[in-house]
C-alpha positions, 0 to 999 in steps of 0.5 A: 654624743651631743644630741641635736634637739629639735622642738616641735610645736605640736604632737605629730599626727600618727596616720602619716607616720604609719604610712611612712613605717609601712613603706620603709622595709630596708636597713639603710645604715649602721649608725644612729642619728644624733638628733632628738625630738621634744614637744609639750604634750597635754594630758587628756583625762579621757584618754588617761581614764581609758588607759587605766581601764585597759591596763587595770590601774586604779584612779589614785590621782597619779599618772601610772608609771607606764603612762608616759610611754603613751604621751611619747608614742607619736614623738617616738614614731616620728623619730623612728620613721625619720629619713636619718634613722637607719632601721625599718620600724616594722620588725623592730623587737622590744627586748626590755624596758627600764623606767624611773619615776623620780618624783610623784606624777600627780596634778599634771596637765601639760608636760614636755616629752623628749625622745632620742636613740643611743647605745647601738650595740652588736647582738647575736641576731643583729644590733640593739639600740636604746629608745630613750624617753624623758618627761619633764614639768616646770620643775625638771625631770619627772620620769625617764625610760629606756626601751632596748630594741633589736633590729635583725640583720644589722652587722656591727663589729665587736662581741655581742653584749647581753645583760640578763635579769634574773629573780634572786628573791623568793617569789609567790603568786600575787595575781592571775589574769586572762589576756583576751583575744582583743586586748591588742586592739583595745590597747592599740586604741588607747596607746596609738600602737597599731603594730599588726602583730598585736591586732589579730591572728590574720595580721600577725601571721603576715609577720611570722607569728601564729597568733596575735601577741600582747604588747610588751608594754601592756604586759608591764602596765598590767603587772604594775597595776597588780603590784600597786600596793607593793611599789613606792610612788616615786624614787623607783626604777622598774626594769623588765625583760620580755622573754616569750611572747604572750600569745592571745588569748591566754592566762598568765600568773604574776609572781613577786617578792614581798612589798618594799623598796626593792623586789623581783617579779616574774610573769609566767604562762602555762607550763611555767613559760616565762613571759617577763622577768624584772625587778624594782629598786630605789633610783641610784 
């Protein structure tokens, strides 16, 4: 599929996009648009510092590997609330995330963010698609990622395709932390992602959750911050699947294999409840 790229002169404003998201509740089709959005975005040092604090990253002069998601969030919101996008944004479920750091992300003040959707597939509970994000500087692509999203209730022909991740290496506990009751609100402040399921127990119950749950990308970011000494700074692919939600507040433990160019990871809660599983590998 050829992407019809549209370049925006500036980042979209989030308040109007949240209004659009709140007023769209119906599935309007079963094909993805072939349009994509691009925009040059400034890296705000204060926002970056706040993100490091919330997610546990040290200041090592490199962008954290998950930070491009923050730079892309407004553009993603505009794409997913556009009239030609067939699924309502509220209610989408983030199943997995795979990112690749191709070159060290240091000394960046301004980058070009590109977002598109592709790979619509049947799923046992509806349909999935990939939200694809790319980060470029003047020399070319620095970073790229796919977030697999599930929309319940979509009917597609074909057999469901599910790709599972599983740990194959010996894991030992390397970190443990508490996810406090306000982490959803704190992460929303630095990311812009004010999904009600993350903000409070009262707002989460409106969407069928008994309590607020942590953002999946906060779980991944907090994990990668704890694994900073395990991972190379570039030429790395980090893939995770989100299993059971992290209900707030709670305590979780991070298990990982030995430091190196490849490894496995697992985030577990009380009773060995598996919240997230994943691996890191050199970029193919």
